[in-house]
N, C-alpha and C positions, 0 to 999 in steps of 0.2 A: 791655400790654407785659410781657414777662418779662425780667428783667435781673439780672445778677450784677455786683457792684461790688467790685473789689479782693479777690476771694475767695482765701482761703488755706486749705489743708487739709494739716496736718502730721501725720505719724505718728511716735510716739516709741518707740524700740526700747530695751528694758530690757537693760542689760549685766549681767555677773555680780556686780557690786558693788551691794548694795541701796541705797546712797546715790544711785546714778544714777537711781533712781525719783523722787528729789526734785531732784537737781541734774543736769539733762541737759546733756551737751556737744554741740556742733554736729554731731559725727560720728554721734551717736545720733538725729538727726532726719532723717526723710525728708520733703522738701518736695514732696509729690506734686502739689499745686497751689499756686502761689506768686505771688499777686497778679494774678488773671485778671479782666478786665472784658469783658462782652459784653451786648448787648441784642437781643432777638428780638421781631419784630412778627408779628401774624397774616398768613398768606399768604406768609411769607418763610421761606427755608431758609438757615441758616448751616451750612456744613460745617466740622467740626472734625477736622483730620487730624494725624497724628503716629505715630511708631513705638510699639510696645508699651512700656509703662512711662513714657510721656510725661506721663501725668496725665489723659488724656481721660475714661476711665471714672470716675475719682475725681471729676472735675468734674461729670459727669452725676449721679452718686449724691449729691453734695453739693447740687446744684441742686434735685433732687427731694425732698431731705430724708432720704435714707437715711444720710447722714453729717452730723454737725454741723460747720459750718465753724470752723476755728481762729481766723479773723479775716475781716473783710469783711461784706458784706450781700447778701441775695437779695431782690429786689423783684418784686411782682406787682401790676400796675395801680397802680404808684407807691407801694405800701405795703410795709413790711418784713415778709417772711415770718417772720422770727425773732421778731417781736412779735405774731404772729397769735393770736387766741383759738382755742379748739378748733373752733368753728363755722367761722371763717375758714380755718383749716388744712384742714378737711374740704373746703371749696369749692376751695381751692388744689389739693388732691390729685385733685379731680374735673377741674379745668381743665388740669392739667399731668400728662400720662401719660408712661410710659416703655415702650419695646420693647427687650427684652434681646437679646443676641447669640445665645444658644443656645435655639432653639425647643423642643429636646428636653427641657430641664430647667425651662423657664419655665412649663410647663403641668402641672397636677396629674394624674398618670397614673391616679388612682383616680376621677376625676370625669368624667362625660359632658360633652360640649361645651356642651349647654344649661345645665348647672350652672355651668360656668366663665364663660360669657357673662352669666349672670343675676346673678352675685354683685354686680357694680357697679350693675346696675339696681336691685337691692333696697336696697343701702346708701345710694344717693343718691335713692331714691324716684322712679325714672324709670318704673317699672312695678310693679303690685301684684298683679293677678289672673293666674292661670295663662295665660289667653288672651293677655293683654297681653305677658307675658314671652315666650311662645312666638312671638308675632308679631314682637316686636322682635328676638329672637335670629335668627329666620329672615331678617329684613331685614339684619341685620349680616353674616350669611354671604353673602347675595346681593351685598352691597356690596363684599366682598373676593374675589368670584369663586368662592365655594363655594355649595353648595345646601342646601336645607332638610333633606334626608334625612341630612345629616351631624350633625344635632343630637343624635341618640341614640348616637353613636359615642364611643369613647375616643381620647385623643391618640395612642396607639401604633398606631392604625389609619391614620394619615396619614403622608405623605412629609414630608421636611424643609421643602420649599416650602409645602406645605399648612399645616404647623404654624405657620410664620411668618405666613401669612395669618390663622390663628386668633388668634395673638398680637396682630396688628393689629386684628382684630375686637374682641378683649377691650378693647384700649385705647380704641377708638371707642365702646364701649358706654356710657360715661359722658358722652359729648358733650364731649370736651376741646377746648380752643383751641390747645394746644401739645402736641407729642409729642417727647420726647427719644428718638432712635433710636440706640441704642448698638451699633454694629457689626451691624446687623440682617441683613446679607446675607453676611457674611464666611464663614459656615459652609456656604454653599450653592454649588452648581455655577454656573458663569458664566452659562449660559442662563437659569437660574432667578433669578439675581441681577437680570438685566435685567427680568424679569417683575415681581418684587417692587418694584423701583425705579419702573417705570412705573405700578404700582398706587398707590404712595405719591404720585406726581405727579398721578394722576387724582383721588385723594382730596383732595389739597391744593386742586385747582381747584374741586372740588365743595363742600368744607366750609371753605375758607379757613383751613386749618391752618398753624400755624407749626412748623417742624421745626428742631431742633438735631440734625444728622446727623453721627454720629461714625464715622470709619473710618480705617484705616491706608492705604487705597487711594485715591490722588488721582484716578484715572480715574473711579471711582464717585462721588467727591465732586464732581468737575467736572460730571458729568452731571446732578446733582440740585440743586446749590447756587446761590444768588444771590451769596453772599459766602462766603469761605473764611478760616478762622483756622488758622494752622499752629502746633502746640503742640510745644514741645521742653523737656524737663527742667522741667516744671511751669509754664512761661511761654508766653504767646502771642508768638512771635517775628516773625510777619507776619500782617497782616489786610487784605484788600482784596476788591474785586469779583472774581468768579470768572475772568472773561476776562482781566482785568488781571494777576492773579497768574500765570496760565499764559503770558501774553505777555511779561511783564517781572518775573520774580521778583527779589527783592532780597536776602533772607537766604540765606547759604550752605546752610543746612539745607533750605530750600525748593527750592533748585536741585538738591540731592542727591535729594530726593523726585521731582522732575520728570525726572530723568535717564533713567528707564526706565518708561514708562507704556503698558500694552497698550490698544489701542483697544476701546471697548465700543460696539457698535452697538445702536441702539434697536430693540427687538422688542416688538410689542404683546402684552400678556398674553392668553392664550386661556383663558377660563373653562372651556371644555369639557375641557381637559387637567387642570385642578385641580392644577397644579404647585406 
């Protein structure tokens, strides 16, 4: 299980007075995440929804270890990640991966796809010989609806949807148990969004992955999530089963988000289109 307990992440803004570096006033503190608790199990998707600036991405980056929490704890398999040894932390970063919002900037433009996918394989000793690496990279592309011939290409040769498939393949390369999906479809066209969402659902069924799926779009979150947490000003203001939240929202902010939701129809991804 992946769990965050009463996580807080504050950012301190320095004022013109040098003394404020030592004595911070409340107005100089941004409480990006302010006491959030969530737990995620394999095979489960928790949707995290809220407007821009609500703290969703900060929570994701704190959970994965890109930010150090101001307070609270992060637990993996019942153990505090904050107290992990270097070896334990390496295992944690293997088992918990992240997919970023922008596929255009998350892939190194100077590296071929085979090099991008093989980095994790080498770091975590999942493949050693050239043949093993090539075979595993080809399998990863096939898993996300791309083909072996793409291994020798560069990221700029792919469309936005294809690049997000590559980002998913990179996350899968280290055999994770959990993937934090930080707005993974928000920069894509609606038709491509549906294909990527369906791909994530298929992968979850095959690999029993746990997703923390972050979005500002409740229609997308409803489609993929078992439970939904609504985040507002750094706090979780509502958390319930997906269907229950849509049928009977309680918090005014949730009701506001639900007031206008476009319908997203399920479309099966077509590997032949490589969208």
